[in-house]
C-alpha positions in Angstrom: 297.1 162.7 164.7 297.7 159.3 166.1 297.3 160.6 169.6 294.0 162.2 168.7 292.8 158.9 167.1 293.8 157.0 170.3 292.0 159.5 172.4 288.8 159.2 170.3 288.9 155.4 170.6 289.3 155.7 174.4 286.4 158.1 174.7 284.2 155.9 172.6 285.1 152.9 174.7 284.3 154.8 177.9 281.0 156.0 176.4 279.9 152.5 175.5 280.9 151.1 178.9 279.0 153.8 180.8 276.0 153.4 178.4 275.8 149.7 179.2 275.6 150.6 182.9 272.7 152.9 182.2 270.8 150.5 180.0 271.5 147.2 181.7 271.1 146.1 185.3 272.7 142.7 185.5 271.0 140.5 188.1 272.9 138.3 190.5 271.8 134.6 190.6 269.0 134.7 193.2 265.6 133.0 193.4 262.3 134.0 191.8 259.2 134.6 193.9 256.1 135.3 191.9 252.5 136.3 192.8 249.9 135.9 190.1 246.6 137.7 191.0 243.5 137.6 188.9 239.8 138.2 189.3 236.8 137.3 187.1 234.3 139.5 189.0 231.6 136.8 188.5 230.6 136.7 192.2 226.9 136.2 192.7 224.6 136.7 195.7 222.3 134.1 197.1 219.4 135.3 194.9 221.5 134.7 191.7 222.1 138.4 191.1 225.6 139.8 190.7 226.9 141.1 194.0 229.4 143.5 192.4 229.1 146.4 190.0 232.2 145.3 188.1 231.7 143.8 184.7 232.6 140.1 184.6 235.9 139.2 182.8 236.6 135.9 181.0 240.4 135.9 180.3 241.9 137.0 183.6 242.1 133.6 185.2 243.7 132.1 182.1 246.2 135.0 182.2 247.3 134.2 185.7 247.4 130.4 185.4 249.3 130.4 182.1 251.8 133.1 183.3 252.6 131.0 186.3 253.5 128.0 184.1 255.4 130.0 181.5 257.4 132.1 184.0 258.3 129.0 186.0 259.6 127.2 183.0 261.5 130.2 181.6 263.1 130.8 185.1 264.1 127.1 185.3 265.7 127.4 181.9 267.7 130.4 183.3 268.9 128.1 186.1 266.8 129.8 188.8 264.7 128.4 191.6 261.1 129.5 191.2 258.3 129.8 193.7 254.9 130.8 192.4 251.7 131.7 194.2 248.2 132.1 192.7 245.7 134.5 194.2 242.5 133.9 192.2 238.9 135.0 192.5 236.9 132.5 190.5 233.1 133.0 191.0 232.1 132.4 194.6 235.2 130.5 195.6 236.8 131.6 198.9 240.4 130.8 198.0 242.6 128.3 199.8 245.4 128.5 202.4 248.9 128.4 200.9 252.4 128.4 202.4 254.8 131.2 201.7 258.0 130.4 203.6 256.7 129.3 207.0 253.6 131.5 206.9 250.1 130.4 206.0 248.3 132.9 203.8 244.8 132.8 202.3 244.9 133.0 198.5 241.7 134.9 197.9 242.8 138.2 196.2 242.3 141.0 198.7 244.6 143.8 199.7 244.7 142.3 203.2 245.9 138.9 201.9 248.4 140.5 199.5 249.8 142.4 202.5 250.2 139.1 204.4 251.9 137.5 201.4 254.4 140.4 201.1 255.0 140.3 204.8 255.8 136.5 204.5 258.1 137.2 201.5 260.0 139.7 203.5 261.2 136.9 205.7 262.7 134.9 202.9 263.8 137.2 200.1 267.3 138.6 199.6 268.8 141.4 197.6 269.7 139.0 194.7 266.1 137.7 194.3 263.5 138.7 191.7 260.0 139.4 192.9 257.3 139.2 190.2 253.7 140.4 190.6 251.1 140.2 187.9 247.5 141.5 188.1 244.7 140.8 185.6 241.4 142.5 186.3 239.7 145.9 186.3 241.3 149.2 187.0 239.8 152.7 186.9 241.7 155.9 186.9 244.8 154.4 188.3 243.3 152.2 191.0 242.9 148.4 190.7 239.6 146.9 191.6 240.4 144.7 194.6 238.7 143.9 197.8 240.1 145.4 201.0 239.5 142.2 202.9 237.4 139.1 203.1 234.9 141.1 205.3 234.1 143.4 202.3 233.4 140.5 199.9 231.9 140.8 197.3 232.4 144.6 197.1 235.5 145.7 195.2 237.4 148.9 196.2 239.8 150.8 194.0 243.3 150.3 195.5 245.6 153.1 194.5 248.9 152.4 192.7 250.9 154.1 195.4 249.5 151.7 197.9 250.5 148.8 195.8 254.0 150.2 195.2 254.5 151.0 198.9 253.9 147.3 199.7 256.6 146.1 197.2 259.1 148.8 198.0 259.6 147.1 201.4 260.9 143.9 199.8 264.5 143.2 199.1 265.5 142.3 195.5 264.4 143.5 192.2 260.6 143.9 191.6 258.7 143.6 188.4 255.0 144.5 188.5 252.9 143.6 185.4 249.4 145.0 185.2 246.9 143.9 182.6 244.0 146.3 183.3 242.5 149.4 182.0 244.0 152.9 182.4 247.2 151.6 184.0 249.4 154.1 182.3 247.4 157.3 182.3 248.8 159.0 179.1 250.3 157.9 175.8 253.6 159.7 175.0 253.4 162.1 172.1 256.1 160.1 170.3 254.9 156.9 168.5 257.9 155.1 170.1 257.3 153.3 173.4 260.6 152.3 174.7 261.1 152.9 178.4 263.1 156.1 177.7 259.9 157.9 176.7 257.6 156.7 179.5 259.0 158.6 182.5 256.9 161.8 181.8 253.8 160.0 180.6 253.2 158.1 183.8 254.9 160.4 186.2 251.7 161.1 188.2 251.3 157.4 189.0 254.9 156.5 189.8 256.5 159.9 190.7 257.3 158.7 194.2 259.2 155.7 192.9 260.8 156.8 189.6 262.0 160.4 190.3 265.7 161.0 189.8 266.3 161.2 193.5 264.2 158.1 194.5 265.9 155.3 196.2 263.5 152.9 194.5 264.6 153.8 190.9 266.6 150.6 190.4 264.5 148.2 192.3 260.9 148.5 191.0 259.8 148.3 187.4 256.1 148.5 186.2 254.8 147.2 182.9 251.3 148.1 182.0 248.9 146.8 179.3 247.6 150.2 178.4 248.1 153.9 178.8 245.0 156.0 179.7 242.6 153.7 177.8 240.8 150.4 178.1 242.6 147.0 178.0 240.9 144.3 176.1 240.5 140.5 176.1 240.0 138.2 173.2 239.8 134.5 172.3 242.9 132.7 171.2 242.6 129.0 170.1 239.3 128.7 172.0 240.5 130.3 175.3 240.1 133.9 176.4 243.2 136.0 177.4 244.0 139.6 177.9 245.3 140.9 174.6 248.5 142.2 176.3 249.1 139.1 178.3 248.6 136.9 175.2 251.4 138.8 173.5 253.6 138.6 176.6 253.1 134.9 176.8 254.1 134.5 173.1 257.2 136.5 174.0 258.0 134.0 176.7 257.6 131.2 174.1 254.1 130.0 174.9 252.6 127.9 172.0 248.9 128.6 172.0 248.2 125.8 169.5 249.7 123.2 171.9 248.8 125.1 175.1 252.3 124.7 176.5 255.7 126.4 176.4 257.6 125.6 173.3 261.0 124.0 173.4 262.8 126.8 171.6 264.2 129.8 173.5 261.7 132.6 174.2 261.5 134.8 171.1 261.7 138.0 173.2 265.2 137.0 174.3 268.0 139.1 172.8 271.7 138.4 173.4 270.9 135.8 176.0 268.9 138.2 178.0 265.2 138.7 178.6 264.6 142.3 179.5 261.7 144.6 180.1 262.4 146.7 177.0 262.9 143.5 174.9 259.6 142.1 176.2 257.8 145.4 175.5 259.1 145.5 172.0 257.9 142.0 171.3 254.5 142.7 172.8 254.1 145.8 170.6 255.0 143.9 167.5 252.8 140.8 168.1 249.8 142.2 170.1 246.5 141.3 168.5 245.4 144.9 168.7 247.7 147.7 167.5 249.4 150.1 169.8 249.0 153.1 167.5 246.4 154.4 165.1 246.5 153.9 161.3 244.2 154.4 158.4 243.8 150.7 157.9 243.2 149.7 161.5 239.7 148.9 162.6 240.6 147.4 166.0 240.8 149.3 169.3 244.1 150.8 170.3 246.0 149.3 173.2 249.4 150.9 174.1 251.6 148.9 176.5 254.1 150.8 178.5 257.1 150.2 180.9 258.8 152.4 183.5 262.5 152.6 184.0 263.7 155.6 182.1 267.1 154.9 180.4 267.5 151.7 182.4 266.4 148.4 180.9 265.8 145.7 183.6 267.3 142.3 183.0 264.7 139.8 184.0 266.6 136.6 183.2 269.9 135.7 181.7 270.6 132.4 179.8 
């Protein structure tokens, strides 16, 4: 009987150990490189009329600017070196030249400039680094509304998700892509739960190339989206507009909207000294201004955030 008991304990220990390997990917201490891209689609032609068919947005620029500050401070608290780059379309501004490593890149948010930024990052990133990309703007049917190049300004094209993921797959390190835009998940899972273990089938069309069981990119790219196959919304918080999803994400990082700065306390989404994709998703679902599932008492729109990764939970920062 004693031998059987010892065997059971040994098997349980082995199960717990292997489970941790499945659910946690511990990062090495590298650097953080982050691109924050946002468009307000308020470009106007010389006659004063709008030069684009996309509806103007009011919270996207605040999303990007505040995320840069918040992620930089949280990364610093985790003891990591942080380099952040803003790619913003604000009205008719043309962007500015910025330095990524030793390369000069224009910061106007186009596919061409994003390709240049990633090419520059490829020369300085290592396997231990975290590469973060956030996008706030329009998306339709799985494509984000982004200009191909400065030459196509002000017309926006729909850049397919596969094109975006192809770009980041060429970078070393772990990649986390955060999209606050409509229809960035395609389908809500039948289950009311939304942990990453349930999302593999629901967004398989979008990310099949990268998250299949045989894909070499399984452990390097994670995607967090603000919604499934529905619209994403923006609202006003303490007098400033933000994406509903991004506002909850920022709260999870510890952003104090009443003070318009990161609070001094540890980020509330941190659990066991780790900030993970699943932990951040859980916090967003619990604190999002709009609910993620229908109820008899709810009168607000539904917005269902999602994350890829299957059984694996990406560790973003450790503290």
